[in-house]
Residue, then its C-alpha position, 0 to 999 in steps of 0.5 A: m591355541y595359536r592365533e594372530n595377535v589382533l590386539k597388537r595389530n590394532l595398536a599398530n594401526g593406531e586405534p584406541i584400545f578399550g579393555c576390561w580387567v578380570e579379577t575374579g578368576s572366572a572363566t564364565n565371566v571372561e566368556i560373558l565379557g568377551h561377548a560384550g565386545f571389549d577390545f581386550l580382557l586383562i586377566d589379572l594373576e597378580h591381585g586377582q583370583g586364580d592360578l595357572g590352571d585357572a588362567l588356562q581356562m580363562l584363555r580358552a573362554a576368551q578364545l571362544t569369543e572375538t576378544p583377545a586376552v592379556i595375562r598380567v602375571p604375578s611377577n617377572d618370573p621366567i619360569f611362570l612366564k615360560r609356562i603361561l606362554d606355552a599355555g597360549a598367552d600371546s599378550i603378557m603384562i609384567p608388574s613392577v618393572e623398576t629398571a631397564a635390566e629388569a625389562e631386558a630380563a622380561v624380554r629374554a624370558c618371553r622370546y625365543p633365541p636369538q632375541g631371548s632365551r625362552g625354553y623350547a617345547a614348541g612341538v607339544v605346547r598349546a601355544s603352537s596348537y600342540g605342534k600343528v603350527t609347525d613354524y610357531i617358533h618363527r612367529a611367536n616373537d613377533n606375535l607377542l605383545l609385551i607390556v611392562q608396568i612402571e609403578s614407582a617413583a624409582a621406576a619413573e626415573q628409569a621410564a625412558a630406559i625401560a621403555a626403550v628396551p628392544g622387545i618391550d611393546v607397551a609401557f603401562i603406568g600404575c598410578n596408584d602404586m606410583a602415588g603410594s611410593i611418594g606417600r600419596l596412595e589414592q591421592l591421584d589428583h595431588p599435584d605431586v602425583r600428577a607431576l610424577v605421572a607427567r614426567t613418566e608420560a614424557a619419558i615413554r613418549s620419547s621412546g616411541k612405545w605405546m602407553g597404557t594406564v587406567p582412568s583415575a581421579g587424575a584423568t578420565w579415559q577421554q583425557l587419557f586418549a587425548a593425551g596420547y595413551q593407546m591402551v586403557p582398561v575402562a572397566l573391571d568385572v568386580i565393579l561391574l557386578r558389584d555396582s549392577a547388583q547394588a543398583s538392583v537391590r536399591e530398586q527392589r528396596s525402594f519398591q518394598q518401602q513403597r508397598k509398605g507405605d501404600s498398605r498403611 
């Protein structure tokens, strides 16, 4: 189903963009979170549950709300990218992009000629509202928001070149994987990690592209936006459900203990 990419428009307007990660593969969760009012939902097919069919159902659920969806694909695979784009995704995140050549390959896979080599089926796919949007091929390239993740020390050294590739819209720093690549997994406040992230940030800023990441021990979402980030997922469906459930159970257990004490 074709729509204007409001997420890309909002980024272009300089707005700070808050999102929620969706790991459960649940279209119901997507619909609930979409109605909650986040700026975007990030549907994770790399670490999250769900396959291409589930992703289609989650896209449909998001489109019942006013909240746009980003799809994080499992890898920089042109076949999967073609299929998820044809299914109607207009914002794509590609994990573990290590070089400018890999970023260029992502652009080619996601954009129609002459900017890329995306295969043609525009007249019959969901992305064009099954052919109802007759000029879809002339809109799709500009409507696409393409996000690449920089997630290792090696990629950090190439960050300026990766972000500078024409057709890349957002460079998204994966701090934990980057920390792991230098033997500091989950040590996000370690000076070596912070220095590596700072060098990556500087390289991305030099490209003029939008920058994204997640809050961490190294930086809160407030600090990230103050530092020039534009796109920050601030929540995750598993954590929202887990923490809410645990808080509810703690309250119930406290009540039970109180009743036991009162009955003695």
